[in-house]
C-alpha positions, 0 to 999 in steps of 0.5 A: 220507758220511751212512752212514760209521760215523765220520761217524755217530759224529760226528753223535751227538757225543762228550764230549772233554776240551779241554786248555789248560794243566796246570790248565785241562782241561775236558770239552766236548760236540762234535757234527758238524752235519747240514750236514757242514761245521761242528762244534758245541761247548759252551763252558761248561756252565750253565743257558744254555750258550753254543754255538759252531761251528768249520768243517771248511774252516778245518781245516789238519790233524788230528794223532793222538797227542802231536803238538802242543806243548800235548799234549806239555807238558800231556797226558803223563798221557794215552796218545797213542792218546787224543789228537788235535790240530785245527790251524786255518788262519790264527791260530786256536789249536790245539784239543787234545783227549783222548777217552775211548777210542782208538777214539773219537779215531780216529773223530774223526781219520778222520771229519774227514779224510774230511769235509775230503777231500769238501769239497776235492772239492766243486764251487763249485756244490755248495758253494753248494747246501750254503751255501744249504741251511744258511741255509734250515735256520736261517731255518725258525724253526719247523722245519716245512719250509715258509717264510712270507714273514717267514721268507723275509725273515729268510733274505734278511737272513742271506744279506746282502741287504736286498731291497725288501719289494715286490720280495721279496713279488712274488718270493715270490708268483711261487713260491707256486703253492699260494697258501697264503702258504707255500713248500714243497719245489718252491716253495722250490727255485724261490725259491732258483733265482730268488734265485741267478740270474746275469743277467750269465752268462745274457747271456754264455751267449746270446751264444755259444749262439744261439737253441737256448740250448745250447753245442755243442763248436764254440760252446764253442771260440769262447768259449774263443778269445774268452777268450784260452785259449792252445791251445784245441782242439775236443777240449779243449771236448769234455772241458770238456762231459764234465767240467762238464755236469750233464745226462746227455742234453746230455753224450751229445750233446756239448752244454753247458747254462747250468748246465754253463757256470756249473759250468765258470766257477765251477771252478778251470779258470774261475778267475782263477789259471792252473790250469797255475801251481797245480802246480810248473811252473817250472825248479827246476834253477837256483841258489838265488839265482835264486828268491824264497824264502818267508821268516819273521821271528821265526818262533817268535812267535805274537803281538808281539815284546814279550810274545808267546808263543813256540811250536813250533806257529808253525814248524808253521804257517809250514811249512803256509803254504809258508815255506822259511826260518825264524828261530831266535833262540838264547840261553843256556838253563838246564841247558846247553840253548839256548832260543829267544825274542826276547831282552831281552823278555817273550816266553816261551822254548822249547827249541832242540831242540824247534824242531829236532824240529818242523823234522824232523817238519813242514818237508816236509809241504807242499813237498819243496824245501829249508828254510833255518834262519836262526840268530840266535846269542847263545850261548856256545861250549858251548851252540853246540856243543850246538846243532850236536849237536842239529842233527846228531842230530835232523835226521840225513841231512836236514841238509846238512853238506858240499858235494853230491858233487864240486860246487864248494862255491862254487857254489850248488846248485838247489832240485831238488838240495836236495830234502828237505834242511835248510841252516843259515844261520850264521857261518863261521870266520873270521867278521866280527869286532867291535872286541873280537874276537868274531863279530857276530850279524846284528843286531849287525852292522846295529846297528854299521853303521847306528847305531854302537851299543855292544852292551855287555852283549848281547855278554857271553859271546858269544865266538868261534863254535864250530867245530862250528856253523861247520862246518854253514854250508855254502851259507849263510855269514852275512856282513856286506855290505861293498860291492855291487861284486864284488871282484877275487877269485872271486865267493862265492855262498855268502855271505848278507847280512842287512839291515834293511828300512831298510838295504835301502831305502837300497841300493835308493835309492842303488844300485838296479842294483848291488843287483839285480846283487849279488842275481843272484849271492848270497842276501840276507835282509831283515828288519823293523826292531826298532822294529816293537813289534807285529810289523807288516810292511813291504811285501815287494814293494819288496825283491823288486823288487831281487831279494832272495830271503829277504824275511822277514815276521812270519807271525803278523801278518795284513795286506796285506803277508802277502797279497802274500807269499801271492800271490807264493808262491801259484803253482808248487805253493805250494812256497815257491820262485818263479823270479825274472824274467830281468831279476833273474837275468842277471849283467850286467842293466841293470834298476833298479826306479827306472827300469824303462823305458817302459810296456809293458803295459795291464791292464784289469779290468771289475768285474762282480758279486760273489756271496754275500759274507760278513756281517761281523756275523752276530749282527746280522740288520740288518747288511748290507754296502755292498760296493765293489771295489778293484784294486791293482797292487804292483810297481816304484814306477812301477807301484804303483796302486789304483783302486776302484768305487763302493759298492752299498747293502745287498747282499752277496748279488749286487751289480752294478758293471759298472765298468772299471779300467785300469792302465799297467805298466812291469815286468809280470813283477814285478807282483802284482794284489790284488782287495779287497772292502770294506764302505763306511762314510761315517764311519769306515774301510771294513771288510775283507770279503775279498781275493785276490792273485796274480802278473799273469803268472798272471792268466788273461784273459777272464771269470773268477771270483775266489774270495775269502779271509779276512784270515787267508787261509782260503777264504770259499766260496762268495764270489766276484767276477766280472770280465773281465780283459784284458792287452795287451802293447805 
């Protein structure tokens, strides 16, 4: 890409106007760094300008034109052709920019897209080479392309290893063939090669390659079979050699060298996640109630529910994370236009119609499967009619307004049948009624049922539900859960109940199997208690154990709860729908999460090594992590467990543990496995370094690399764990 015109222009740099508000609009210099992985920018112009970076791998999307809330609100004076938005993964705010010319804006948009595509296509080995090269460049303080021992020591601290001086100097001298106390070119390359050696992989390679130190296709097949690779064949082994071997001569002779072996083990095919599960692989033709559905609570919030900012961008981010059920808290707004915000708080307000437009534009970017709009309706009849009109006119044919074809409206359709469609979850006339005769909102129902509260002023003007809005609740009719026992009449799968986490736990505790059976027939939405002022989350696992489909979390709040949600929906193409285990789909199931039966599975994890863990304090060279690894199992209560290794002192570059952790499981089909790396501290809580979570059923056996993610879910490339996995079913 170094000869690409767009990339060359980015390397030269551009002065772009950063837009934050109507009054805060400042020009900054942005320049792509030579590594092609980061963009440098000036934060402010002064005698000593502060310099900052953002990384290409953290970019979620690049949008041209007025395609963000910030640019629509604050940059109307600038032509759309000059505008672009860089949206980041995790919780970093969008970067809204205005260029001096349309050509310049297009160059940056195209250039960033090309760099992202190239980064996506890079192998782990290429990422590692890039990573080490960038540190070499920084460590070469006088930029003479040579490395003194002092610069080498600086390099070691940069890459998170505090190596003994004597050992480091011995390694330095082994590579200093010219004996001039400087490493250059081939000597630097040799030093890096020695630094990156993987003794545990070399030993494994020798075990299968024999004395000639190359793997033939039959020897590679032996390794694959020892790994437990189902259906491994000689043809498959030959394909791996052609794909991952770096040396052309070896490739022609169908042989794999140690380099090729490392390339394979660091690839997605050698990772812990079964690559067959990375695409949509499940049956998508079953009723909606048979799936876990990625769901968001208070989707409009970017921060806490007391005084946080409401934004349409929060919906865009939720969709980018695979969310398929979003919440709209609808209140009376000025000028006859309904607004969305967290009622009776200081959170800012956004227009209902703007949210619906965001749904139209972004709901199906990542996943083609249906989106559910969970309406929390506090509007009077007139503005409810306005809501219905906006939904129909903005969404058009996307919106489900009647039962599909000749299908019985009392039978839930499948995700496959509803591809590209939007469902409204709301009250249906005649609805559940309070003592004063008005239709209760979901949360009001819970308040009455659980706390006996008088809602009072909150209900003023709520009135009956408007027929126009009622008509849009086709397959998701919000209904109070009166009983878990099916009545004498027909089952009504189109009724959806909303429960607070407290109510759901009560049902789990008092009638676990009945709750599971209820969820085989119809949808249940669970949401966090209103007392969670900082928008914290509950563990979604306990709700999934009961078969609840719409387990709604605050997507804006990182933590292990969102790690579990990301892990649950990591598979099946990240489409936001995961087929529930059969024990949660059968109408007459006897399954109860509290009594799952005897142990049926053993999970054994050998934690071997880690590679290139990130520094937690990049500004402090002497700050080196003391890593430990914790393996957690999240499942039915009897299966929940966590075990950890000891810590390794002063080495985040290539720490070695060689410890075995074992777990006994009763309901493996529901279990999630979370691998966590922390920086050990004797006097305070350990600091989070990275994690990766996935379903046990998608965890591959054998020697595997686990590619770690940050707290926000962004890749920490090239940071990995190297483990051996064994899953034994009794």
